[in-house]
C-alpha positions, 0 to 999 in steps of 0.5 A: 500500500505504501508503494501505491500511495507514493506512486499516486502522489507522484502521478497527481503531482505530475498531472497538476503541473500539466504534464502527461503521465506514462503508464510505466508509472504503474509498473511498481504496483504490479511488481509488488502486487504480483510478488505478494500474490505469489508468496501468499498463494504458494503459502496457502497451497502449501498449508492445504497440502500439508495440513488438510486431511487426505480426503479433502486436500483437492477440495481445499485447493479448489476452494483456494482457486475459487476465491481467486476467481470470484475476486477477479469476477467481483472486481470486474463487476465493481469496475463495470458499475463504476464505469456506468455510474460515472460516465455521464453527460459526455464526461470521461468515466472515473477510471478512464482509459486515458490517465490524463482524463480520469475524474480523480485527476480533474478534481484534484486540479480544481 
């Protein structure tokens, strides 16, 4: 979360000065998030493999994968709802495809 906060503060500062933002600024997020997922997921599967009873090992592992799938599915729906609610009157949506046009950045400039 600290990496995300630092990157966001830098991005908002750059945009407030009228400069363009490169998507490469988001790469530290993805490296930290990817590393976190790898360590947590491997530890979770290792725990299920070693600690679960023999009859339910595969069920525990499938539940672990199900939680990842449901989390991705829910985040997509949250994004779709936010997109539908905030893209009104010809204005760009809250999470814009163009980082320089997002509503959070425009509100900060005002």
